[in-house]
SERO-4910 file (N, C-alpha, C, O; in steps of 0.05 Angstrom, whole numbers):
BEGIN
 pado doro    nc1    nc2    nc3   cac1   cac2   cac3    cc1    cc2    cc3    oc1    oc2    oc3
  Met    A   -460   -469    429   -432   -478    431   -423   -490    404   -400   -484    396
  Asn    A   -439   -506    391   -432   -518    366   -427   -497    344   -409   -500    327
  Thr    A   -443   -475    345   -439   -454    326   -411   -441    330   -398   -435    310
  Tyr    A   -403   -437    355   -377   -425    359   -354   -443    351   -334   -433    341
  Ile    A   -358   -469    354   -337   -488    345   -335   -487    314   -313   -486    304
  Thr    A   -358   -486    301   -358   -485    272   -345   -459    262   -329   -459    243
  Asn    A   -352   -437    275   -342   -410    267   -311   -409    272   -297   -398    255
  Ala    A   -302   -421    294   -273   -422    299   -259   -437    276   -238   -428    267
  Arg    A   -270   -459    268   -258   -475    247   -258   -460    221   -239   -462    205
  Ile    A   -280   -446    215   -281   -431    190   -259   -409    190   -246   -406    170
  Ser    A   -256   -395    212   -235   -375    214   -207   -387    210   -191   -376    196
  Gly    A   -203   -410    223   -177   -424    219   -172   -432    191   -149   -428    181
  Val    A   -192   -442    177   -189   -449    149   -183   -425    132   -168   -426    113
  Leu    A   -197   -402    138   -192   -378    123   -164   -367    127   -152   -357    108
  Phe    A   -153   -369    151   -126   -361    156   -107   -377    138    -90   -365    124
  Ile    A   -110   -403    137    -93   -420    121    -97   -415     91    -78   -414     76
  Thr    A   -122   -411     83   -128   -406     55   -115   -380     46   -103   -379     24
  Ala    A   -118   -359     62   -107   -333     54    -77   -335     51    -65   -324     32
  Thr    A    -64   -348     71    -34   -350     70    -25   -367     47     -6   -360     32
  Gly    A    -38   -390     43    -31   -408     21    -35   -395     -6    -18   -397    -23
  Ala    A    -57   -381     -9    -62   -367    -35    -42   -345    -40    -34   -341    -63
  Ala    A    -34   -331    -19    -14   -310    -22     13   -322    -32     26   -310    -49
  Ile    A     21   -344    -20     46   -357    -28     45   -367    -57     63   -362    -73
  Ile    A     22   -379    -64     19   -389    -92     18   -366   -112     30   -368   -133
  Ser    A      4   -345   -104      3   -322   -122     30   -310   -127     37   -303   -149
  Gly    A     46   -307   -105     73   -297   -108     90   -315   -126    107   -305   -141
  Phe    A     86   -341   -124    101   -360   -140     96   -355   -170    114   -357   -186
  Phe    A     71   -349   -177     63   -344   -205     72   -316   -214     82   -313   -236
  Leu    A     68   -296   -197     70   -268   -206     98   -256   -203    107   -242   -221
  Leu    A    111   -261   -180    136   -247   -175    158   -250   -196    171   -231   -203
  Pro    A    163   -275   -206    184   -277   -227    178   -261   -251    196   -252   -265
  Ile    A    152   -256   -257    145   -241   -281    146   -211   -275    157   -196   -290
  Leu    A    133   -203   -254    130   -174   -248    156   -162   -238    159   -137   -239
  Gln    A    175   -178   -228    200   -167   -220    221   -167   -242    243   -157   -238
  Ala    A    214   -177   -265    233   -177   -288    236   -149   -299    217   -132   -297
  Ser    A    259   -142   -310    264   -116   -320    246   -110   -345    238    -88   -349
  Asp    A    240   -131   -360    223   -129   -384    196   -141   -377    186   -158   -393
  Tyr    A    184   -133   -355    159   -146   -345    136   -145   -364    119   -163   -365
  Leu    A    134   -123   -380    112   -122   -399    113   -144   -420     93   -156   -427
  Thr    A    137   -149   -430    141   -171   -449    136   -197   -435    123   -215   -447
  Glu    A    145   -200   -411    141   -225   -396    111   -230   -391    102   -253   -393
  Val    A     96   -209   -385     68   -212   -380     54   -221   -406     37   -239   -405
  Ser    A     61   -209   -428     48   -217   -454     55   -245   -462     39   -258   -475
  Glu    A     78   -256   -453     85   -283   -460     75   -304   -440     77   -328   -445
  Asn    A     66   -295   -418     57   -313   -397     30   -305   -386     26   -302   -361
  Glu    A     11   -301   -403    -16   -291   -395    -30   -310   -376    -43   -301   -357
  Ile    A    -28   -336   -382    -42   -356   -365    -30   -355   -337    -45   -356   -317
  Gln    A     -4   -354   -335      9   -353   -309      1   -328   -293     -3   -330   -269
  Val    A      0   -305   -307     -9   -281   -294    -38   -283   -285    -45   -274   -263
  Ala    A    -55   -295   -302    -83   -298   -295    -86   -316   -270   -102   -311   -252
  Leu    A    -70   -338   -269    -71   -355   -246    -61   -341   -221    -73   -344   -199
  Gly    A    -40   -325   -224    -30   -310   -201    -51   -290   -191    -55   -287   -167
  Ala    A    -65   -277   -209    -86   -258   -202   -109   -273   -188   -121   -262   -170
  Phe    A   -115   -297   -198   -137   -313   -186   -131   -320   -157   -148   -316   -139
  Phe    A   -107   -329   -152    -99   -336   -124    -97   -311   -107   -102   -312    -83
  Tyr    A    -89   -289   -119    -89   -263   -105   -117   -256    -96   -121   -245    -74
  Phe    A   -136   -261   -114   -164   -256   -108   -174   -274    -85   -188   -265    -67
  Ile    A   -166   -299    -86   -173   -318    -64   -162   -308    -38   -175   -309    -17
  Met    A   -137   -299    -38   -124   -289    -14   -140   -265     -3   -145   -263     21
  Ala    A   -147   -246    -21   -162   -223    -13   -189   -230     -1   -197   -219     20
  Ala    A   -204   -248    -14   -230   -256     -4   -228   -271     23   -244   -265     41
  Ala    A   -209   -289     25   -205   -304     50   -197   -286     73   -207   -288     95
  Gly    A   -178   -268     67   -168   -250     88   -190   -231     98   -192   -225    122
  Ala    A   -207   -222     79   -229   -204     87   -249   -218    105   -262   -206    121
  Gly    A   -252   -245    102   -272   -259    117   -263   -271    143   -279   -282    158
  Ile    A   -237   -269    150   -226   -282    174   -241   -274    199   -248   -291    216
  Ala    A   -246   -248    203   -258   -239    228   -288   -242    230   -300   -239    251
  Ile    A   -301   -246    207   -330   -248    207   -341   -271    223   -359   -266    240
  Pro    A   -331   -296    220   -342   -318    237   -336   -314    266   -350   -325    283
  Met    A   -315   -299    273   -308   -294    301   -325   -273    314   -327   -272    339
  Tyr    A   -337   -256    298   -351   -233    308   -373   -239    329   -374   -226    350
  Pro    A   -391   -259    324   -412   -264    344   -402   -270    372   -415   -263    392
  Leu    A   -378   -282    374   -367   -288    400   -350   -264    411   -352   -257    434
  Leu    A   -334   -252    393   -317   -230    402   -333   -206    412   -325   -192    430
  Lys    A   -357   -202    400   -373   -178    407   -383   -180    436   -390   -160    448
  Gln    A   -384   -205    447   -393   -208    474   -373   -198    494   -379   -193    518
  His    A   -348   -195    485   -326   -185    502   -319   -156    497   -312   -142    515
  Asn    A   -321   -148    472   -315   -120    465   -327   -115    437   -314   -119    417
  Glu    A   -352   -105    437   -366   -103    412   -353    -83    393   -352    -88    369
  Gly    A   -343    -61    404   -331    -41    387   -306    -51    372   -303    -47    348
  Met    A   -289    -65    387   -265    -76    375   -271    -99    356   -258   -103    336
  Ala    A   -291   -115    364   -299   -137    346   -309   -127    319   -302   -138    298
  Leu    A   -324   -106    320   -334    -94    295   -311    -81    280   -310    -82    255
  Gly    A   -293    -68    295   -269    -56    281   -252    -77    268   -242    -73    246
  Ala    A   -248   -100    281   -233   -122    269   -245   -131    242   -230   -135    223
  Val    A   -271   -134    242   -285   -142    218   -281   -121    196   -275   -127    173
  Gly    A   -285    -96    204   -284    -74    185   -257    -71    173   -254    -68    148
  Phe    A   -236    -72    189   -209    -68    178   -200    -91    161   -185    -88    141
  Arg    A   -209   -116    168   -201   -138    151   -216   -137    124   -206   -146    104
  Ile    A   -241   -127    124   -255   -123     99   -242   -102     83   -238   -105     58
  Ile    A   -233    -80     96   -219    -59     81   -193    -70     69   -187    -64     46
  Glu    A   -179    -86     84   -155   -100     74   -161   -115     49   -147   -114     29
  Gly    A   -183   -131     50   -191   -147     27   -198   -130      2   -190   -137    -20
  Val    A   -212   -108      7   -219    -90    -15   -194    -78    -28   -192    -76    -52
  Ile    A   -175    -71    -11   -150    -59    -21   -134    -80    -38   -123    -74    -59
  Phe    A   -134   -105    -28   -121   -126    -44   -135   -131    -70   -122   -138    -90
  Met    A   -162   -126    -71   -176   -129    -96   -166   -109   -117   -165   -114   -141
  Val    A   -158    -85   -107   -146    -65   -125   -121    -76   -137   -115    -72   -161
  Gly    A   -106    -91   -121    -81   -104   -132    -88   -124   -154    -73   -126   -174
  Val    A   -110   -139   -150   -118   -158   -171   -124   -143   -197   -116   -152   -218
  Ile    A   -138   -121   -195   -145   -105   -218   -120    -95   -232   -118    -95   -257
  Cys    A   -101    -86   -216    -76    -75   -228    -61    -97   -243    -51    -92   -265
  Val    A    -60   -121   -232    -46   -143   -245    -60   -150   -271    -48   -153   -292
  Leu    A    -87   -153   -270   -102   -160   -294   -100   -139   -316   -100   -145   -340
  Ala    A    -99   -114   -307    -97    -92   -327    -70    -92   -342    -68    -81   -364
  Leu    A    -50   -105   -330    -24   -107   -344    -26   -125   -369    -10   -122   -387
  Val    A    -45   -144   -369    -46   -163   -392    -53   -149   -418    -37   -151   -437
  Pro    A    -76   -134   -421    -81   -120   -446    -60    -99   -452    -53    -94   -475
  Leu    A    -49    -86   -431    -28    -66   -435     -4    -79   -448      8    -67   -466
  Ser    A      4   -102   -438     28   -116   -448     24   -125   -477     42   -124   -493
  Gln    A     -1   -133   -484     -7   -141   -511     -4   -117   -530      8   -119   -552
  Glu    A    -14    -94   -522    -12    -70   -539     18    -61   -541     26    -52   -562
  Phe    A     32    -65   -519     61    -58   -519     76    -75   -539     92    -64   -554
  Val    A     71   -101   -539     85   -119   -558     76   -113   -587     92   -113   -605
  Asp    A     50   -108   -591     40   -102   -618     51    -77   -629     54    -73   -653
  Ala    A     59    -58   -610     70    -33   -619    100    -35   -624    113    -15   -631
  Gly    A    111    -59   -621    139    -63   -626    157    -59   -601    181    -55   -604
  Ala    A    145    -60   -578    160    -57   -552    177    -32   -553    201    -34   -550
  Pro    A    165     -8   -556    181     16   -557    196     21   -531    186     15   -509
  Ala    A    220     32   -533    237     35   -510    227     57   -491    230     54   -466
  Asp    A    215     77   -501    205     99   -484    177    107   -493    174    120   -514
  Ser    A    157    100   -478    130    105   -487    111    106   -463    119    100   -440
  Tyr    A     86    112   -469     66    113   -447     60     86   -436     49     83   -414
  Phe    A     67     65   -451     63     37   -442     78     33   -416     68     22   -396
  Gln    A    104     41   -416    120     37   -391    109     54   -368    109     46   -345
  Asn    A    100     78   -375     89     96   -354     64     84   -341     62     84   -316
  Ile    A     46     74   -357     22     62   -346     29     36   -332     18     31   -310
  Gly    A     47     21   -344     56     -4   -331     68      1   -304     62    -14   -285
  Glu    A     84     21   -301     96     28   -275     75     36   -255     77     29   -231
  Leu    A     55     51   -264     33     58   -246     18     34   -236     13     31   -212
  Leu    A     12     15   -254     -2     -9   -246     15    -27   -228      6    -38   -208
  Leu    A     41    -28   -235     59    -44   -218     63    -32   -191     64    -46   -170
  Thr    A     64     -5   -190     66      9   -164     41      4   -148     42      0   -123
  Gly    A     17      4   -161     -8     -2   -147     -8    -29   -135    -18    -33   -112
  Tyr    A      3    -49   -149      5    -76   -139     24    -78   -115     18    -91    -95
  Thr    A     48    -66   -118     68    -69    -96     60    -53    -72     65    -62    -49
  Ile    A     50    -29    -75     41    -13    -52     18    -27    -38     16    -28    -14
  Asp    A      0    -39    -55    -23    -53    -44    -14    -76    -26    -26    -81     -5
  Gln    A      8    -89    -33     18   -111    -17     32   -101      8     27   -111     30
  Ala    A     50    -82      5     68    -76     27     59    -54     46     63    -57     70
  Val    A     47    -33     36     43     -9     53     16     -9     66     14    -11     91
  Val    A     -6     -6     51    -32     -1     63    -41    -24     80    -48    -19    104
  Pro    A    -43    -49     70    -53    -70     88    -34    -75    111    -44    -79    133
  Gly    A     -8    -75    106     11    -82    127     11    -61    150     11    -69    173
  Val    A     10    -36    142     12    -15    163    -15     -8    174    -17     -1    198
  Phe    A    -35     -9    158    -61      2    167    -82    -20    172    -87    -28    195
  Ala    A    -94    -30    151   -117    -47    153   -111    -74    168   -124    -81    187
  Phe    A    -91    -88    158    -84   -114    170    -76   -111    199    -86   -125    216
  Ser    A    -57    -93    204    -47    -90    231    -68    -82    251    -69    -93    273
  Leu    A    -84    -62    244   -105    -53    263   -126    -74    267   -135    -79    290
  Gly    A   -135    -87    245   -155   -108    248   -145   -131    266   -160   -140    284
  Ala    A   -121   -141    260   -110   -163    276   -105   -154    305   -110   -170    323
  Leu    A    -95   -130    309    -90   -120    336   -115   -121    353   -114   -127    376
  Met    A   -138   -115    340   -163   -114    355   -172   -142    364   -179   -145    387
  Tyr    A   -171   -162    346   -180   -188    355   -159   -202    373   -167   -218    390
  Tyr    A   -134   -196    370   -114   -207    388   -117   -195    416   -113   -209    436
  Tyr    A   -124   -170    417   -128   -157    443   -152   -170    458   -151   -175    482
  Ile    A   -174   -175    442   -197   -188    454   -189   -217    463   -198   -226    484
  Phe    A   -174   -231    447   -164   -257    455   -149   -256    482   -154   -272    499
  Phe    A   -131   -236    484   -116   -233    508   -134   -227    532   -131   -238    554
  Gln    A   -152   -208    528   -169   -199    549   -188   -221    559   -194   -224    583
  Ser    A   -199   -237    540   -219   -256    546   -209   -285    552   -222   -301    564
  Glu    A   -184   -290    542   -172   -317    543   -188   -337    527   -190   -360    534
  Leu    A   -200   -328    505   -213   -346    486   -193   -365    473   -200   -388    466
  Val    A   -168   -356    471   -146   -374    463   -125   -371    485   -126   -351    499
  Pro    A   -106   -389    487    -85   -386    508    -71   -359    507    -65   -348    486
  Arg    A    -64   -349    531    -51   -323    533    -25   -322    517    -19   -302    505
  Trp    A    -10   -344    518     16   -344    504     12   -340    474     29   -328    461
  Leu    A    -10   -350    464    -16   -347    435    -24   -319    428    -16   -308    407
  Ser    A    -40   -307    445    -49   -279    440    -26   -259    444    -24   -240    429
  Val    A     -9   -264    465     14   -246    469     33   -248    445     43   -228    435
  Trp    A     38   -272    436     55   -276    412     43   -261    389     58   -248    374
  Gly    A     17   -262    385      4   -248    363      7   -218    366     12   -204    346
  Leu    A      3   -207    390      5   -179    394     33   -169    388     37   -148    375
  Ile    A     53   -184    397     81   -176    392     87   -177    362     99   -159    351
  Gly    A     77   -199    349     81   -202    320     68   -179    304     80   -170    285
  Ile    A     44   -171    312     30   -150    298     45   -123    302     47   -108    282
  Ile    A     54   -118    326     69    -93    330     95    -93    313    102    -72    301
  Leu    A    109   -115    312    133   -117    295    126   -113    266    140    -99    251
  Gly    A    103   -125    257     94   -122    230     88    -93    223     93    -83    201
  Phe    A     75    -79    242     68    -51    239     93    -34    235     95    -17    217
  Val    A    113    -39    253    138    -24    251    152    -31    225    164    -13    212
  Asn    A    151    -56    217    164    -64    192    151    -50    168    165    -42    150
  Gly    A    125    -47    169    111    -33    147    120     -4    146    124      7    124
  Leu    A    123      9    169    132     37    169    161     39    158    167     57    143
  Leu    A    178     19    165    205     19    155    205     15    124    221     26    110
  Asp    A    186     -2    115    184     -7     86    177     19     71    187     24     49
  Ile    A    160     35     83    152     60     70    176     78     65    178     90     44
  Phe    A    194     79     85    217     97     83    241     82     71    263     94     69
  Gly    A    238     57     64    259     42     51    284     39     67    307     41     57
  Gly    A    281     34     93    303     33    111    316      6    116    337      5    129
  Ile    A    304    -16    106    315    -42    112    314    -59     87    301    -54     67
  Ser    A    330    -81     88    332    -99     65    308   -118     65    293   -121     85
  Glu    A    303   -130     42    280   -149     39    283   -172     58    263   -181     70
  Met    A    307   -182     62    312   -205     79    305   -198    108    292   -214    122
  Ile    A    314   -175    118    308   -167    145    278   -162    149    266   -169    169
  Ser    A    266   -151    128    237   -146    129    222   -173    132    203   -174    148
  Met    A    230   -193    118    218   -220    119    221   -232    147    203   -244    158
  Leu    A    245   -228    159    250   -239    185    233   -225    207    224   -238    225
  Ile    A    229   -199    203    212   -184    222    183   -193    220    168   -194    240
  Asp    A    174   -200    196    146   -209    192    142   -239    200    120   -248    202
  Leu    A    164   -253    203    162   -282    209    146   -289    234    130   -308    233
  Pro    A    149   -274    256    134   -282    280    104   -282    276     90   -300    285
  Ile    A     93   -261    262     64   -261    259     55   -281    238     33   -292    240
  Phe    A     72   -286    218     66   -307    198     63   -334    211     43   -348    207
  Val    A     82   -341    228     82   -367    242     59   -368    262     45   -388    264
  Asn    A     55   -346    276     33   -344    296      6   -349    283    -10   -364    294
  Glu    A      1   -337    260    -25   -340    247    -30   -369    239    -53   -379    240
  Met    A     -9   -383    231    -12   -411    224    -17   -428    249    -33   -447    248
  Val    A     -3   -422    271     -8   -436    296    -37   -430    306    -51   -448    315
  Leu    A    -45   -405    304    -72   -398    312    -93   -412    295   -113   -422    306
  Ala    A    -88   -414    269   -106   -427    251   -110   -456    259   -132   -466    261
  Val    A    -88   -470    264    -89   -498    272   -103   -501    299   -119   -519    303
  Trp    A    -97   -482    317   -110   -483    344   -140   -480    341   -156   -495    353
  Leu    A   -149   -461    324   -178   -457    321   -192   -481    308   -214   -487    315
  Ile    A   -178   -494    289   -190   -517    276   -191   -541    295   -211   -555    296
  Val    A   -170   -545    310   -168   -569    327   -181   -565    354   -197   -581    364
  Lys    A   -175   -542    367   -184   -537    395   -208   -519    396   -225   -522    414
  Gly    A   -210   -500    377   -231   -480    379   -226   -460    401   -204   -458    411
  Phe    A   -247   -444    407   -244   -425    429   -248   -439    456   -259   -461    458
  Asn    A   -238   -425    477   -239   -436    504   -269   -441    512   -284   -422    515
  Ser    A   -276   -466    516   -304   -473    521   -313   -462    548   -337   -456    551
  Ser    A   -295   -461    568   -303   -451    594   -310   -421    593   -328   -412    607
  Val    A   -295   -406    577   -301   -377    574   -328   -374    560   -344   -356    567
  Ile    A   -333   -390    539   -359   -389    525   -382   -396    544   -403   -382    544
  Ala    A   -378   -416    560   -399   -425    578   -404   -403    599   -427   -398    606
  Ser    A   -383   -390    608   -386   -368    628   -401   -345    616   -418   -333    629
  Glu    A   -396   -338    591   -411   -317    578   -440   -324    574   -457   -307    576
  Ser    A   -445   -349    569   -473   -359    565   -488   -356    591   -512   -348    590
  Val    A   -476   -362    613   -489   -359    639   -495   -330    645   -517   -324    655
  Lys    A   -476   -312    639   -480   -284    643   -504   -274    627   -521   -258    636
  Thr    A   -505   -283    602   -527   -275    584   -554   -285    594   -573   -270    594
  Asp    A   -554   -310    604   -579   -322    614   -589   -307    639   -613   -303    642
  Thr    A   -571   -299    656   -578   -286    681   -589   -258    676   -603   -246    693
  His    A   -582   -246    653   -591   -220    647   -617   -221    630   -629   -201    623
***
């Protein structure tokens, strides 16, 4: 029982860490990478870019680890989905690591760009656009539509099925994940504004923070855990 309480708290802390690191990373990186002269901005703000990449790495590592502490308990209810949740969240983390590499690769490229006199039309911009595209696609498309959505859908389904957390919380999460999945598809085809996209993602964002606090303070449903322990003992 104590192990499950500890694991729930670890998952809750990882939820908050991943979200907090993502926000801090965006605070450092977005003003620079969204600038029209981003290569010059990167060369002039290398420390800020490095800090942004560092917090992006923290986000990737924390996000990848969220489902791991939950796995020993979730597998008792649906081992296949529990393993899938871990796998997809790890895939998400690996994909985000690619984003970290893309951001860091912009630093030496920007230095060469400035040393070359910031030419208006050169391979520097072409490579920079590729790296920037890798970073933005990494954020919006693959994790949102594929790895994150599927991984979260699996553990929220187990939550709903098992009542390890309150049903209202798991239903909220399932709805938020479905909205996020649809939002990711809309982002791919460029059909909505950034503001609307943020509003669609808001339910799952808030839900994950509520879930994180619940796991830290309340943990998983102790009566469900006790019931599973009895079943295991009788077998």
